[in-house]
C-alpha positions in Angstrom: 45.2 63.6 -89.4 41.4 63.7 -88.8 39.5 60.8 -90.3 37.4 62.0 -93.1 35.0 59.9 -94.9 36.3 58.6 -98.3 32.7 58.1 -99.5 31.9 61.9 -99.9 30.6 62.8 -103.2 33.6 64.2 -105.3 33.5 67.6 -106.7 36.5 66.9 -109.1 38.5 63.8 -109.4 41.4 62.5 -111.5 43.4 59.2 -111.8 47.2 59.2 -111.5 49.9 56.6 -112.0 53.5 56.2 -110.6 55.7 56.1 -113.6 58.2 53.7 -112.1 55.5 51.4 -110.6 52.9 50.4 -113.3 50.6 48.6 -110.6 50.3 51.7 -108.4 47.3 54.0 -109.0 46.3 57.2 -107.2 42.8 58.4 -107.4 42.6 61.9 -106.4 39.3 63.5 -105.4 38.3 66.9 -104.3 35.3 66.7 -101.9 33.6 69.0 -99.5 35.7 67.5 -96.7 39.1 67.9 -98.4 41.5 66.6 -100.9 41.5 62.7 -101.0 44.6 60.8 -102.1 43.7 57.1 -102.6 46.6 54.8 -103.3 45.8 51.5 -104.8 48.7 49.0 -105.1 48.8 45.2 -105.4 45.2 45.0 -104.1 45.9 47.3 -101.1 44.2 50.6 -100.7 45.4 53.5 -98.5 43.7 56.9 -98.3 45.2 60.2 -97.0 43.1 63.3 -96.6 44.1 67.0 -96.7 41.3 68.7 -94.9 39.7 71.7 -96.4 40.1 73.6 -93.1 43.9 73.0 -93.4 44.1 74.5 -97.0 44.7 78.2 -97.0 44.8 78.9 -100.8 45.9 78.0 -104.3 47.1 79.7 -107.4 47.6 79.0 -111.1 51.1 79.2 -112.7 52.9 78.4 -115.9 56.4 77.2 -116.8 59.2 79.8 -117.0 61.1 80.1 -120.2 64.1 77.8 -120.1 67.6 78.0 -121.5 68.4 76.4 -124.9 68.5 72.6 -124.8 66.0 72.2 -121.9 62.7 70.4 -122.7 59.9 71.3 -120.3 57.4 68.9 -122.0 59.4 65.8 -121.4 57.4 63.4 -118.9 60.5 63.2 -116.6 61.5 66.9 -116.8 59.9 67.7 -113.6 62.3 65.3 -111.9 65.4 65.8 -114.0 65.5 69.6 -114.0 64.8 72.3 -111.5 61.1 73.6 -112.2 60.7 77.3 -112.5 57.2 78.9 -112.8 55.8 82.3 -113.3 52.4 83.9 -113.3 50.2 82.7 -116.2 50.3 86.3 -117.8 54.1 86.8 -117.3 56.3 87.9 -120.3 58.8 85.2 -119.2 56.4 82.2 -119.7 57.5 79.2 -121.8 55.0 79.1 -124.6 56.4 75.8 -125.8 55.2 74.1 -122.6 51.5 73.4 -122.6 51.3 72.6 -119.0 49.3 74.6 -116.3 50.2 74.3 -112.7 48.0 74.6 -109.8 49.7 75.1 -106.4 47.6 74.2 -103.3 48.9 75.5 -100.0 47.9 73.7 -96.7 49.1 73.8 -93.1 48.4 70.3 -91.6 48.6 69.1 -88.0 51.5 66.7 -87.5 53.2 65.1 -84.4 56.0 67.0 -83.1 59.1 64.8 -83.1 61.0 66.5 -80.4 58.6 66.4 -77.8 55.0 65.3 -77.3 52.3 67.4 -79.0 51.4 68.6 -82.4 52.5 71.5 -84.7 51.2 72.7 -88.0 53.6 72.1 -91.0 53.4 73.7 -94.4 52.6 71.4 -97.4 52.3 72.2 -101.1 50.5 70.1 -103.6 51.3 70.7 -107.2 48.9 69.7 -109.8 50.4 69.8 -113.3 47.7 69.9 -116.0 48.7 68.6 -119.4 46.0 66.1 -120.3 45.1 68.3 -123.3 47.1 69.2 -126.3 46.7 73.0 -125.8 47.8 75.2 -123.0 44.4 77.1 -122.9 42.5 73.8 -122.2 45.0 72.8 -119.5 44.8 76.1 -117.8 40.9 76.0 -118.1 41.1 72.7 -116.2 43.4 74.2 -113.6 41.2 77.1 -113.1 38.2 74.9 -112.4 40.1 73.0 -109.7 41.3 76.4 -108.2 37.8 77.8 -108.2 36.4 74.7 -106.5 39.1 74.7 -103.8 38.5 78.5 -103.0 34.7 78.0 -102.8 35.1 75.1 -100.4 37.7 77.1 -98.4 35.2 80.0 -98.1 32.3 77.6 -97.4 30.6 78.8 -100.7 28.6 76.7 -103.0 30.4 75.7 -106.1 28.6 76.8 -109.3 28.0 73.7 -111.3 27.8 75.7 -114.5 31.5 76.6 -113.9 32.6 73.0 -113.5 31.0 72.1 -116.9 31.4 75.3 -118.9 34.2 75.7 -121.5 33.9 79.5 -121.2 36.7 81.0 -119.2 34.8 84.2 -118.7 32.3 82.3 -116.5 35.1 81.2 -114.2 36.6 84.7 -114.1 33.2 86.2 -113.2 32.8 83.7 -110.3 36.3 84.6 -108.9 35.1 88.3 -109.0 32.1 87.4 -107.0 34.3 85.8 -104.3 36.4 89.0 -103.8 36.0 90.9 -100.6 37.4 93.8 -98.7 41.1 93.9 -97.6 42.4 93.5 -94.1 43.4 96.7 -92.2 46.9 95.9 -90.6 48.1 98.1 -87.8 51.7 97.4 -86.8 53.6 98.6 -83.8 57.4 98.4 -84.8 58.4 98.9 -81.1 56.4 96.0 -79.6 58.4 93.6 -77.5 62.0 93.3 -78.7 61.1 95.6 -81.7 61.2 93.1 -84.6 57.4 93.3 -85.5 58.2 94.7 -89.0 60.7 92.0 -89.9 58.3 89.2 -88.5 55.4 90.6 -90.6 57.3 90.8 -93.7 59.2 87.4 -93.5 56.6 85.3 -91.7 53.2 86.7 -92.2 53.2 88.2 -95.8 54.1 84.9 -97.5 51.1 83.1 -95.9 48.7 86.0 -96.8 50.1 85.7 -100.3 49.3 82.1 -100.5 45.7 82.7 -99.3 45.5 85.7 -101.8 44.3 87.9 -98.9 44.9 91.5 -99.5 45.8 94.1 -96.8 46.7 97.7 -96.1 49.6 98.2 -93.7 49.8 101.2 -91.4 52.9 101.4 -89.2 52.3 103.3 -85.9 54.5 106.4 -85.3 53.7 107.4 -81.7 51.6 106.2 -78.8 47.8 106.1 -79.4 48.4 106.2 -83.2 46.3 103.1 -83.6 43.6 104.4 -81.2 43.3 107.6 -83.2 43.4 105.8 -86.5 40.4 103.6 -85.8 38.6 106.5 -84.2 38.9 108.8 -87.2 39.2 106.7 -90.4 36.5 105.1 -92.5 37.3 101.6 -91.1 34.3 100.1 -93.0 36.4 99.9 -96.2 38.2 97.0 -94.5 36.6 93.7 -93.4 38.6 93.4 -90.1 41.3 94.9 -88.0 44.6 92.9 -87.6 47.1 94.2 -85.0 50.8 93.2 -85.3 52.3 93.8 -81.8 51.6 93.1 -78.2 48.5 93.5 -76.0 49.2 97.4 -75.8 48.2 98.0 -79.5 45.1 95.7 -78.9 44.1 98.0 -76.0 44.5 101.1 -78.3 42.3 99.6 -81.0 39.6 98.4 -78.7 39.2 101.8 -77.0 39.6 103.6 -80.3 36.5 101.8 -81.4 34.6 103.0 -78.3 35.6 106.6 -79.1 33.4 106.4 -82.4 29.8 107.5 -82.3 28.9 104.4 -84.4 30.7 102.1 -81.8 28.0 99.5 -82.0 28.2 99.1 -85.7 32.0 99.0 -85.6 32.1 96.3 -83.0 29.4 94.3 -84.9 31.0 94.4 -88.3 34.7 94.3 -87.5 36.6 91.6 -85.7 40.0 92.0 -84.2 42.9 89.8 -85.2 46.2 89.5 -83.4 49.7 88.7 -84.7 51.8 88.4 -81.5 55.0 90.3 -81.5 54.9 91.7 -78.0 56.4 90.7 -74.7 53.1 89.2 -73.3 50.7 88.2 -76.1 47.9 87.1 -73.7 45.1 87.6 -76.2 46.8 85.6 -79.1 47.6 82.7 -76.7 44.1 82.6 -75.3 42.5 82.4 -78.8 44.7 79.4 -79.7 44.1 77.9 -76.3 40.3 78.2 -76.7 40.4 76.3 -80.1 43.2 73.8 -79.0 45.7 75.0 -81.6 49.4 74.3 -81.0 50.5 77.8 -80.4 53.8 77.5 -78.7 55.5 75.7 -81.5 54.9 78.5 -84.1 52.8 81.4 -82.5 53.1 83.5 -85.7 51.8 80.8 -87.9 48.8 79.9 -85.8 47.7 83.5 -85.4 48.1 84.3 -89.1 46.0 81.2 -89.9 43.3 82.6 -87.6 43.5 85.9 -89.5 43.2 84.2 -92.9 40.2 82.1 -91.8 38.6 85.3 -90.3 35.9 83.5 -88.3 34.5 85.5 -85.5 34.3 84.4 -81.9 32.5 86.6 -79.2 34.8 88.1 -76.5 33.7 89.7 -73.2 35.1 93.2 -72.4 35.1 94.9 -69.0 34.2 98.5 -68.5 36.8 100.0 -66.0 36.3 103.3 -64.3 38.8 105.3 -62.4 38.5 108.8 -60.8 39.3 110.6 -64.0 38.2 108.3 -67.0 36.7 105.1 -68.0 38.1 102.6 -70.6 37.3 99.2 -71.9 39.6 96.4 -71.0 40.0 93.0 -72.7 42.7 91.5 -70.6 43.1 92.3 -66.9 43.1 94.8 -64.1 46.0 94.6 -61.6 47.3 96.0 -58.4 50.3 94.8 -56.4 53.0 92.2 -57.3 52.1 91.3 -60.9 51.4 94.9 -61.9 54.7 96.0 -60.3 56.6 93.4 -62.3 54.8 94.4 -65.6 55.3 98.1 -65.2 58.8 98.2 -63.6 60.3 95.7 -66.0 59.6 98.1 -69.0 63.3 99.2 -68.7 64.2 95.6 -69.7 61.9 95.6 -72.8 64.7 94.9 -75.2 65.1 91.4 -73.8 61.5 90.5 -74.7 59.4 88.2 -72.3 62.3 87.3 -70.2 62.0 90.8 -68.6 59.1 89.4 -66.5 61.3 86.6 -65.1 64.2 88.9 -64.2 62.0 91.5 -62.4 60.1 88.8 -60.6 63.2 87.9 -58.8 63.7 91.5 -57.9 60.3 91.9 -56.5 60.6 88.6 -54.4 63.8 90.0 -52.8 62.0 93.4 -52.1 58.6 92.1 -51.4 55.9 94.8 -50.9 52.5 94.6 -49.3 49.6 97.1 -49.9 46.7 98.0 -47.7 43.2 98.6 -49.2 39.6 97.5 -49.5 38.1 95.1 -52.0 34.4 94.7 -52.8 33.1 92.2 -55.4 29.9 90.8 -56.8 30.3 86.9 -57.0 28.9 85.0 -59.9 25.7 83.2 -58.9 26.3 79.5 -58.5 30.1 79.6 -58.5 32.5 79.2 -55.8 36.0 80.6 -55.2 38.7 78.3 -56.5 41.0 77.2 -53.8 42.7 73.8 -53.0 39.4 72.6 -51.3 37.0 73.5 -54.0 39.1 74.0 -57.1 37.3 72.3 -59.8 39.1 71.4 -63.2 41.6 74.1 -62.8 44.3 72.0 -64.5 42.1 70.5 -67.2 40.5 72.0 -70.2 37.3 70.0 -70.1 36.3 70.5 -66.6 33.3 72.7 -65.7 34.2 75.9 -63.8 30.6 76.8 -62.9 27.8 74.5 -62.1 24.8 76.8 -62.6 25.8 79.7 -64.9 25.1 77.6 -68.1 28.1 79.3 -69.7 29.2 77.9 -73.1 32.2 78.1 -75.3 32.2 80.7 -77.9 30.6 80.0 -81.2 32.8 80.0 -84.3 31.1 81.1 -87.3 32.0 80.0 -91.0 34.4 82.1 -92.9 32.9 84.3 -95.6 35.9 86.5 -96.5 38.0 86.4 -99.6 40.0 89.1 -101.2 43.0 88.7 -103.6 46.4 90.1 -103.2 49.0 91.2 -105.8 51.6 88.4 -106.4 54.0 88.4 -103.6 57.5 86.7 -103.5 57.8 84.9 -100.2 60.6 84.8 -97.6 61.3 81.2 -98.7 61.8 82.4 -102.3 64.4 84.9 -101.3 66.5 82.0 -99.7 66.0 79.5 -102.5 63.5 80.0 -105.4 64.4 76.6 -107.1 62.4 73.4 -107.0 64.5 70.7 -105.5 63.9 67.1 -106.8 62.7 64.5 -104.4 65.7 62.6 -102.8 66.1 59.7 -100.6 62.4 58.6 -100.1 60.5 55.5 -101.0 57.3 56.0 -103.1 55.5 53.6 -100.6 55.9 56.0 -97.8 53.1 58.2 -96.5 52.0 60.3 -99.6 51.3 63.3 -97.6 54.8 64.7 -97.4 55.9 68.3 -97.2 55.4 68.7 -100.9 53.6 66.7 -103.5 53.7 66.9 -107.3 51.1 65.3 -109.5 51.1 65.5 -113.3 49.2 64.4 -116.3 51.3 63.2 -119.2 51.7 63.6 -123.0 53.6 60.2 -123.1 50.7 58.4 -124.9 49.1 58.9 -128.3 46.3 61.3 -128.7 43.7 58.6 -129.5 43.9 57.1 -126.1 41.2 59.3 -124.6 39.9 59.2 -121.1 36.4 57.5 -120.7 33.6 59.8 -120.1 35.1 63.0 -121.5 32.6 64.2 -124.0 34.2 67.7 -124.4 35.7 66.8 -127.8 39.1 68.0 -126.7 42.0 65.5 -126.8 42.6 64.2 -123.2 45.2 61.7 -122.1 45.8 59.3 -119.2 47.4 60.9 -116.0 50.6 60.1 -114.3 51.9 60.5 -110.8 55.5 61.8 -110.4 57.7 61.8 -107.2 58.1 65.2 -105.6 60.4 67.2 -103.4 60.2 67.2 -99.5 61.6 70.7 -99.5 58.8 73.2 -99.1 59.1 76.1 -101.5 57.0 79.0 -102.6 56.6 79.6 -106.4 55.3 83.1 -106.4 57.6 85.2 -108.5 56.6 88.8 -108.4 58.2 91.4 -106.0 57.0 91.7 -102.4 54.0 93.8 -101.8 55.0 94.4 -98.1 54.9 98.1 -97.6 53.4 100.7 -95.4 50.8 103.1 -96.7 51.6 105.4 -93.7 53.9 108.3 -94.1 57.7 107.6 -94.0 59.6 109.0 -90.9 61.0 108.0 -87.7 58.8 105.5 -85.9 58.0 105.6 -82.4 56.4 102.9 -80.1 52.7 102.6 -79.8 51.0 102.0 -76.5 53.4 100.1 -74.2 56.2 100.4 -76.7 58.7 102.2 -74.7 59.3 105.3 -72.7 57.6 107.9 -74.8 54.8 110.3 -74.1 51.4 109.8 -75.8 50.5 112.1 -78.6 46.9 112.6 -79.4 45.6 115.5 -81.6 42.5 115.8 -79.4 42.8 115.1 -75.6 39.1 115.7 -75.1 37.9 112.8 -77.1 34.5 111.5 -75.9 34.1 107.8 -74.9 31.0 106.0 -75.8 29.8 102.4 -75.1 27.3 100.7 -73.0 26.3 102.6 -69.7 27.5 101.4 -66.4 25.1 99.5 -64.1 27.2 100.2 -61.0 27.0 103.0 -58.4 29.4 106.0 -59.0 32.8 105.6 -57.5 31.8 108.3 -54.9 28.8 106.1 -53.9 28.9 103.2 -51.5 28.6 99.7 -53.1 25.3 97.6 -52.6 25.0 95.7 -49.4 24.9 92.3 -51.0 28.4 92.6 -52.3 31.2 90.8 -50.5 34.2 92.5 -49.2 37.9 92.0 -48.0 39.9 94.6 -46.1 43.5 94.5 -45.0 47.0 94.0 -46.4 47.4 92.5 -49.8 50.3 91.1 -51.9 48.3 91.3 -55.1 44.8 91.7 -56.5 44.6 90.8 -60.1 41.5 90.2 -62.3 41.5 88.7 -65.7 38.8 87.6 -68.2 41.2 85.6 -70.5 42.8 82.3 -69.8 46.3 83.7 -70.3 47.9 87.0 -69.2 50.8 86.2 -71.5 51.8 83.3 -73.7 53.5 81.6 -70.8 51.1 82.6 -68.1 48.0 80.4 -67.6 46.3 82.8 -65.1 42.7 81.4 -65.3 42.6 77.8 -66.6 38.9 77.7 -66.7 38.3 81.1 -68.4 36.7 81.2 -71.9 36.6 84.2 -74.3 32.9 84.7 -73.5 31.9 83.0 -70.3 30.6 86.1 -68.5 33.1 85.9 -65.7 35.8 88.1 -64.3 38.4 85.8 -62.5 39.6 87.7 -59.6 42.7 86.5 -57.8 43.6 87.6 -54.4 46.8 87.0 -52.3 46.8 88.5 -48.8 49.7 89.5 -46.7 51.4 86.7 -44.8 52.5 84.5 -47.5 56.1 83.4 -47.4 58.6 84.1 -50.1 58.9 80.4 -50.8 55.2 79.9 -51.3 55.2 83.2 -53.5 57.9 81.7 -55.6 55.9 78.5 -56.1 53.0 80.7 -57.1 55.1 82.5 -59.6 56.5 79.2 -61.0 53.0 77.7 -61.3 51.7 80.5 -63.5 53.0 78.8 -66.6 50.9 75.6 -66.0 48.0 76.8 -63.8 49.3 75.1 -60.7 49.6 78.5 -58.9 46.0 78.1 -57.8 47.1 75.1 -55.7 49.0 77.5 -53.4 46.8 77.8 -50.1 47.0 81.6 -50.0 45.9 82.1 -53.6 42.2 82.5 -53.8 40.4 82.9 -57.3 36.9 84.3 -57.2 34.6 84.4 -60.1 32.8 87.7 -60.2 30.9 90.0 -62.5 31.9 93.3 -60.9 34.4 94.6 -58.3 35.7 97.7 -56.7 39.2 98.4 -55.3 40.2 101.3 -53.0 44.0 101.2 -52.3 45.2 103.1 -49.1 48.9 102.5 -49.4 50.5 105.2 -51.7 53.2 104.5 -54.3 51.8 101.4 -56.0 50.8 100.8 -59.6 47.3 99.9 -61.0 47.3 98.6 -64.5 44.5 98.0 -67.1 45.7 95.5 -69.8 49.2 96.4 -68.8 48.8 100.0 -69.0 49.2 102.3 -65.9 46.0 104.1 -65.0 45.2 106.6 -62.2 46.3 105.2 -58.8 43.2 105.3 -56.6 39.7 103.9 -56.4 38.9 101.8 -59.4 35.9 99.6 -60.3 35.1 97.2 -63.1 32.1 95.4 -64.5 31.7 92.8 -67.1 30.2 93.6 -70.6 29.5 90.1 -72.0 30.3 89.2 -75.7 30.7 92.9 -76.6 33.6 92.4 -79.0 34.6 89.7 -81.4 38.0 88.3 -82.3 39.3 86.4 -85.3 39.8 82.7 -84.8 40.1 79.4 -86.9 
């Protein structure tokens, strides 16, 4: 865990005791840095911090009505019985129990036990408020903590009047001021192996519910559905666009934005978030790679957390022109081996990302070469990456360019908050009961999968806490042991549903062998104008050129072409560089196999025939017929093509 100062000024604080160990005291503080758990036992002090950046949300609950004979208000009831809670306004609430519960949900970085590295694990902190002799007073205290946590998550100032006021209406008004627009979620049910809907319902919706983030879900029904949607709808009613699928639906959304007359406003106000459910997932992996998040252990969770945080990071786009159209690309332009593998393996889409491996073997056996001409405009001050001058290609911190002055993308503070209707989580559908803590020593690390803290009614009312001048009876606090089992406590039915029409769903872009359906085939494309000569005109004399036989020419502006393909190790989201990889004819199949195997780690650039050239524009004219040219994995006209960088034109959601 990150070392956070324990001397930060607390916003709220409370003292707790372990019932079984009278000499152990827990001082719990909420500061601007996080939730501090300071354990004092026999003269020793140990502090654990749950960072604010790791907390996604919190919500207030109340005990559920129990069967006859159960006593919810007993100090040890939380340990002896299974705790059931409901929303505070539920008809099933137990009016005999004066306790108010605050559940705080966090996803903390922990060391991965199976192999080296880290992963994010879910943790719940349960604050049971029963210091006062009335439920309304306890709930008011819980709401203060909830409001303070939410303000800190959103990087908002906490109104001091709320923390000192006894008027619940003041707190309610502050919550209303935090509310913001919902997310627009566009889901392609045919992406990758075709499980995007199940993944979203079971693994994304529960986390959105914990963060109280509202969303409107639209499921694509045919190719270019998402593209037409963002082009024609009033997208400003949402605060950002989240795509659930692969890179194909991202391509649709990006180009749909450029088909709007107000494309500049749309790109400025709406960031794009990605929940990876496709075969490649290059953008999702690149975002996590840039912020050093452990993507591989749980890519869905990491991407969902980025959506929740909703912090914008700039991203370069590339304007690509063919003989019949121009489009905007966020990922890559390819010709030759890698494009052949991508397109021809579509028939194996049902097996997911493994289709690329299978078809790579096929293309190695039947190796093709293509003749053509390549012109490019090198980045000033940068050299082509090869074994002789490859700088930092296998390390994250090395500089890729000495004189460009490029910087990593800026991450801006989150400012978005919007509530969601109560949602029953996937974990609840498996086991909705609270399991008591078993087999753990209280002296272990207090930050476990789940912590329960409670105040107690075990002392007489006259034992008031010092400094409480509210006039309300308040008692000492107690700490109780908790369950290691992570559980959601939301109790309402799931709000996962599509607001699109029912019917048979077809794949989106890249979602199977279907023909695109667009209501208007003559849609106009907008965007910044090109600074390059037309395709029918010669390139400037100062451009470099290569002519001959090629195995592949592939350009990328992201670090990863897919989740397991580290194509350009030094690339950043907004570095102003197109990374152009060229392999000419003459490479042996053995060397080409090493190249393909090295794509997962970035060592493919150590192959002598692999030349990586940093450029800002290029033009390609194939002469051999029968190949594939792809833009972001989608086939475009086979023939002359040119591309130019548009720096920091779009923005993506990051943590």
